[in-house]
N, C-alpha and C positions, 0 to 999 in steps of 0.2 A: 503493500500500500504506500502511495506518494505521501512523503512527510508534510505536513500542514507547515505554511510559513508561522514563525514566532509572533507574538501579539505586536512587537516594534514594527517589524517588516510589513504585517496586514495594515497596521495604521499609516505607515509612510506611503505604501503602495496606493490606498484608497485615497488618502489626502493629495497626492501629486495628481492623480486623474480628475479629482473633483475640483482642486483649484486651477488645472487647466483648462476644464471644462465650464466653470461659473465664475471664476475670479475669487480674490481673496476674501473680500468683504460678502458677496453671496454665499459663500460656503461657511455653514457654522460646525462647530465641533459636534453637534448633535447629528448633522448630516453625515460627518464622517464616521461617528461612533456607530450609526444605525448600518450603514454599508459594509463597514468592516467588522460587524458584529462584535463590538468591544463594548465595554460601558465607560462613562466618563472619566471613572477614577482610573482606568488603566492609562488613558491620555494624560491626566494630570500628573499620575506617578511616573511615567516615561519621559515626559517633555515639560511639564509643569504650565505651559500656557499655549495659546494658539500663535502667537508670535514665534516662540521657540519651535513649535512645530513647523511653521513654514519656512524657518531658518535650516530645520534639518532636512526638509525637502530639497531645498537648493543645495546644501552640503552633500547629499548623495551624488549630484552630478557634478557639481564645482570643485570637490575635493580631487576626483580622480581627473577631472579635465585639466586643474591647474597643474598637477604633477606632470601630466602628459604634455601639456603645452610648453612648461618650462624646459622640459627634456628637448622637445623638438626644436626650440629656439636655441638652445645649447648646442645642438647639432648643427642648425644653420650657422651660427656664429663661428663654430670651429672650422666649417667647410669654407666659409669666406675668409677665415682668418684676419678678423677685426675690419675687414671692408664693407661697403654699404651693401647690405642684402636686397637684390630687386625686389619691387613691391609684388609681382606676380608669385614669387616664391614664399613670400610672407603670407599672401592670401591664401595660397594652397595650403601651406603648413597650418594656419588657423582652421581651414576647413576640414582637413584631415583629423585634426585634434577633435574639434566638433563633433565628427562622424564616430571617432572610434569608441567614445564613452557610451553614448545611447546604443551602440551595436552591440555591448556587452549586456546592457539591461532591456533591449528590444523596444525602446520607447522614444525614437527619434522626436515624433510629433509632440509628444508631452513635453520633451526637453524645449523644444523651439516655443511651443507655447508658454511655458514658464518663463523663458528669456523674455518673451515678449511682455508678460504681466510685469517683470521686473522693471522694464522700461515705463509701461503704461499706468500700471497701479500701484508700484512700489511705495510702501508707507515708509515713513522715516526711519524707523527701527531696521528695515529690510536694505535700504540703501546703505546705512551706516554699516550693517553687518557684511554685506556684499563688499564694500570699500575696505573695512578693516582686514578682513579675512583674504579677499582675493585681489585686492586692489594692485599688488605688485605686479602681477603677470600681465593685466592689462596696461597698466604704466610702462612696462617694458615692451610690450608690443606696439603701443603707441608712438615711443620713442623711436623705435626701429622704421616704423612708418613715416616719421617725421624725417629720418635720415633719408629714407628713399624717395621723399617728395620734397626736396628743399626749396622748389619754386612756390609751393602753397604756403600762403599766410597762415598762421596758426588757427585764426577763427575759421577760415575756409575748410583746413583740414579736419577740424572738429565736425562740421557740418556734412562734410563728405563721408567721413567714418560712419557716422550716425544714419544716413542716407543707405549706405552699403548695408551697415547691420540690419536696418529694417527691411530692406529687400529681401536678405537671407533669410530672416527670422519669418517674414510673410510668406515666402516661398516654400521654405520647409515644414512650416506648421499646417500648411494647406495642400502637403504633399499628397494625399489620398484624392482628392479632388482634382488636383493637376493632372495626375497620372490617368484618372479616369477620363478626362477630357481628352489628353493625348492619344489615348487607346482607341475611344469612340468616334473621334473626328480626324485623325490622322494616321490611324492603324500603327502607333507607336507604342512600344512597350518599353518605359523608362524605369531605369534603376535609379536609386539615390545617387550613385556615383555619375551616372550620365547627366544627371541634372546638375550636379556641381560642375562638371566638365562644362556644360553651357552657360553656368552661372558666372564662372570664373572670368571670362573674357569681357563680359559686360560690367563686372564690378571694377575690374582693373582699368577699363575705359572711362568708367565714371570716376574714378579718382584722377585719372590723367587727362580729364576734359579741360579745355581752355577755361581761364578765369572768367566769371560772369562780367558784363559791362557793369560799369559803375552806376548807381542809381542817379537818375538826373536830379540836380538840385533844385529842391522848390523854392521859389520866391514868394516872399511875403507880399500880401497885397499892400500898396502904398496908400 
């Protein structure tokens, strides 16, 4: 007989799916305990609060992701011997690291939806937690991108990175629907890696696009 997951795993499995489907505010601890078939005392005992449970859900993905991404960046820096790493290699490395962790947990769509929530619904405690626990790897990546795109002003680079991440998150979180459309309308069977291969030149081109024209100066009415 297959072994049943322990209480902590059951709570986390249920919480991450419900958070990804409904959002943080709309998912109550009662929703989670009912679906996980545990009592509220178990959640309080293992996590202490809903905030701590949200953080634990992110930690299941971001802990292994951070380890892998740091290691992958170490390899890149060693290969380039302190020189500037091309933007395409940086983005490919990030994409590969993003894909490897959910591949172990069989839930890329959930992971991407959670990342989307971290941008759109992140409460103060979650922003602080992610910055304190995982800020170093994102700061490191951003600095390498800065070196690869010296022609971009810092503010422009900030916006382009967030446009790029938004594109990736939206695309991969809607993966099932996009694959259905591709198969029904175009007869294509698309794997995740096929999608990343197609997405890569788009985001690289976006990062390398010409700077926008300055906004026209508005003259005050005399």
